[in-house]
Every structure is written in C-alpha cells, then in structure tokens.
C-alpha positions, 0 to 999 in steps of 0.5 A: 756572238760578236767574237764568233762573227769576227772570227768567221770573217777573218777565217773566210778572208784567209781561206779565200785568199790562200785557196785562190793562189793557184801555183804556177805551172810546174814546167815554167820558171816565169812569174808575174809576182815577186816571191813573197818571203821572210828571212829568219837567221841566227846571224853567225858568220856565214849568215852575215855573208849570205845577207850581204848577197841577199840584200843585193837581190831585194829589188827582185824579192818582196821581203816581208820580214828579217827575224833573229832566231835561235839554232842549236849553234846560237841562242841568247838565253833568257837574261835571267841566268837560266841554264840550258842543256841538250846532249850532242851539242858543242857545249858539254855542260849547261849554259846560260847562252851559247855563241849569241852574236847579238840582237842588234847586228842588223840594225847597227852594222848591216843597215848603216852600210846599206844606207851608204850604197842605197843611192847607187843601188837605186840608180840601177833599180828603183825597186830596191827598198830603202834603209828605213823600209828594211829597218821596219822589217827587222824583228826579234824572234824566239832566241832564248834557247834552242827550239824554244817555241813556248811564247809569242815574240814579235818575230813569230807574231809577224809570221803569224799575221802574214800567214793569216792575211789576204795576200794570195801569194805563197809565203816562203819562210827561210830558215837560216837557223832553227825553225823555232820562230816559224814553229811558234807562229804556226803554234799560235795559229793552232792555239787561236783556231783549234777547237773552232769549226773553222780550224780544218779550213784555216789549217788547210789554207795556211798549209797551202800558203806557207813554204819552209826553205831550210838550210838544214834542220838546226833545232828539233822543232820541225821533227817534234812539232811542224811535221806532226801538226802541219803535215801538209805544209811543204818543207824543203831541207836543202843542206846538201847545198852546203857542199857548194855554199857551206863552210869551205874547209881545208881539212883534206887539203882540197876544200869544198869547191870542186868539180868545175875547174873553170868556176874555181877561180870565183872562190879564190882569195884573189878574186873575192878580195878584188871583186867582192870585199870592196866598198862600204857594202862588200867590206861586210862580207866574210872570207878566210883570214880577212881579220874579221870576227863575229862579236859574241861568238868565241868559235868564230876564228875564221878571220884570225890568222893566228887562231884559225888553224886551231879551229874545227874548219882548217883555213884555206888561203887568205880571202878564199871563199869561207861560207854562205851556207844559206844561199841555197835557201834563197837562190831558188827565189831569184829570177834567172829564168830557170827556177820556179819556187812552186816546182822544187823538182825543176833545176836552177841556181837553188838546185833541184829537190825531190820529195821524200814523203807526202805526209809530212810534205818533205823535200830534199835537195838532189845531191848529184847530177851528171856532168857533160860526160854523163858522169855523176858529180856530187852537188852539181845540182848547185855547183853547175851554176856557181860561176854565173851566180858569182859573176852576178854577185860581183856585178851587183857589188859594182852597182853599190859603187857606181852612181851611173847606170851606164857604167855598170852591167845589167842582166840580159833578157832571154826568151824562147819563142815556143813557150813552155812546152812543145809536143813532138813525135819520136824521130821528129826534129823540133825547131826552136827560136829565141829572142836575146837582148841586153839592156846595155847593148852588149853582145849576148852569146847563146848556148843550148843544151839538154838538162837531162835530169829534168826530163824523163827521157833517160838518154842523151838528145842531140841539141844543135844550137846556133845563136838564137835558133836551135834544132832538137832531134827526138830519138826514135825510141822516145815513148809517149809521155816522156819529156825532154828539157832544153835550156837556152843560156844567154851570157852577155859580154860585160866585165862580169858576164851576166847569164839568164836562161829560158827552158822549153819542155818537149813532150813526146806524143 
C-alpha cells in the first residue's frame, strides 16, 4: 500500500507538470523560458565541431545533460570481447568495438578548454554555465553496441528522471548519434509503470513533454521501439540539413555549400582559419586538412593531408568547412526571433519541418525552398540563414578572446510593434512599425521580406520597407483564412554583423 501511494503521488506530479505546459503559439518565435534540452552524442569529428559551437550558446539554453551514446558508426563494445555484427555497416566481419572515440573526451579535452575562456564568456553574459556545471551534466549512456537498450545507464537514468520530474517545460532530446540512450530511458519508464492504473496517464504526459530532435536515425531504436511504443511522442528527423552542415566533400569537384554565393565565403579555409580556429576554444574546431584527428577513429583522416585523399569524402582546400552535422538539431532552439521549437513548421536557422505521419508523430526537414527569383533551391530551408549563423559563431569566438564587453559585438534587438498576427482584407494595405536597437550603439539596418513558404497565400506579395516601417499590399485575390508571413530582419554594423528577426503573420479576413 505504501508503494502504491508513493507511485500515485509521483504519477500525479509528472502528469500535472507536463499537462500544464501548454505549447507556445504556433505563429510566434517568442519565448519566456529557455529551452530545456539534453545532448546525446557519439563524439565523432563533426560532433566535436558542433559541440564547440553549441557550448557558445549555453547562455541561451537550459542544458540538462550531455550524454555519450552509440550509433551505427561508433560504439565502444562491452569490454568483454563480445563480438557484434549487423549487415550493411562499414565493417564486414564481427567486431568487438567500432571507431569508438573514447568515453572521457568531453572531460579531458572539451571542458578544460572551456575553462580557459569561461572568465571572458561571463563578461559577455553572466548566464554561461561554469565548467564545473558542465562537468556535472556529463554522463555515459548506452554505448556498448549499436542500438543497445537492454540496460539502464547513468545517461538513460538522467533522461528518465527529467521526463518524470515536475518541470513544466518541454524536454528537447537531441540525438547527435543513435537514439538508443533515449529509447532506454523511455523503456525504463514503460517497465516501471506498465501494468499499473497510471500507465496511460504517464505515457500521455511523457509523450507530450519529450521531443526528439535527431540528425538522422543512426540506429534502429526509433523504428523498432520508439515509433511503436511511443507513437504520440514528437520526433523530428532533420538529416536533410546535412546538405548545409554535413560533411563537405569534394567528390564532385564542388563541395556541398552551394546556392548562395554571398555566403560561400563563410565556409572557406581563409575565413575559418582567421575567425574560428583561433584561441584555446576555437582551436578545438575541426576543418579540412588542419592536422587534427579524432583518437580511436581510424576512418577520421580528414585532417591528415597525406591520408585524406584516400578517404570516402574527398578533401576540400586546407581549413575549408568540414562538417557540423548536428547544428541542424540545436539551431532551432536558439533565440534569433524566428524559430519556435513548439512549432516545427515555421522557419528559422534550424529550417522548417513537415509532418510525415500523425501516428507515429514524425516530422522531417523540408528539403527545398524558393530563392528571391521564385526558383526552388535545394536545402535553402537552412542554407538561406548560413551567413548569419556563421557571423554569429565568429562573434562568439571573439567573446572567448575578449575580456571587455565593450570590445566585442552583441546581437541587436528587433521587434515588430503589431504583435504576432494582424487581420487584413483583400486589397488593403497593412502598415507595420518596428523598434530596432543595438546594445553596442551600432547602426541596425532593417530589411522586410515575405517568407512565402510559411504563408498559405500562394503568390508573391508586395512588401515595401524603409527602416523601421513597412507597408504590405494584400492581393485582391487573397481568400479569407489565407496567411502571409512577413519577416523583419535587423543586422548591425559590427565586424561580424549580427542579425536578429521578428515576424508578423497577416491573416486574410
């Protein structure tokens, strides 16, 4: 009886906390709380590069865990010599481990470098977590084999407890590798509560609270377990973003970063070497032919000028962009004024997603959007924001090197006065005003534009903007219920120009 009362109390707590967490408006990119998130990673070379960027944004995110996890590309083995094999993988015979990069890389390499620049970062934002705080978040997850989810681990236990706690915010579970540790946490909850009268309530509450953001399905645990046992849990499969942030190969003589000529400079070796791979923090970053390799991974030859040409991904020029394959997972959590993690269908640095199926609740990144001429461009859903994201990254690298707040650049503030939505009749002209400011006193240049893919009105709309004001002419053929999305983009005049946004959705009445 005592156990039953304790169980009932715990269930009531998690159900009340989760169900009270109403999602934000789907039309708004504004948030009052920091997104609550956990990173799971197999720590290969592109994960290291993504982590260098990610930790520079931990002042804006409530990071609850950083967990080592396996994938089909990297697994540690059980330490007992047990052999493992799955067909269709990089290995052709059973292996006792595969390309495991170590279980202490974050503690021995990443955090010490972060500690060196932490005093400077705090000068730019006191919200940055301390090195000790980051160290306290690190756990070992399910790393023994690809897709292993039979046993609880410190990492899966952390995720389980977060999903069952009283925090009312969604928990964004980032899968930079496989989803086995996340799956194990969910399985542990199922094993604890299935067969009890509270099971249906717990499953509904956890399904509402958890959101999985996956940079591809890198094992079979989503297909074999999560999609079947937790069909109401939202999962976003975002591997289409690899076309911008994935491995930049010269296999066809061009590389991956295409489509926006003005932004290509931010992915060249000259720009990255000068602006990113500098100082104790930026030096951890990975680029082409930079002399670095990941210990434990014999296939990581990207940094070796001698071995790289023989690899599967043909090299670009020295220090050219290599890969940050997991940025697409966390970019949508960043506060640029665009993205709303509760509404994956709207656009922003993390792209736009579309719902594949309602049960299981699966979303995928939209692969194409239209450029200024109306032509479809592959991966413009994320590539259109790449220049702004790269400048933002470079500015934060400067924060690591600059002990005086006044010597660095900080993002502007951009706000449309009309609010999130405005009603308008066909043929009407909507007048919009905005407030733009910059904490460094720099000039902020405004531009207004229609985000066609976000709206349901199918054609182009005349948006005339001048500084902090704009007018939008509603087409005469617009139909009631259709929407027009208008973006205000404000960019400051710093050495690395920083851009923030706001949007208004005009609803035809």
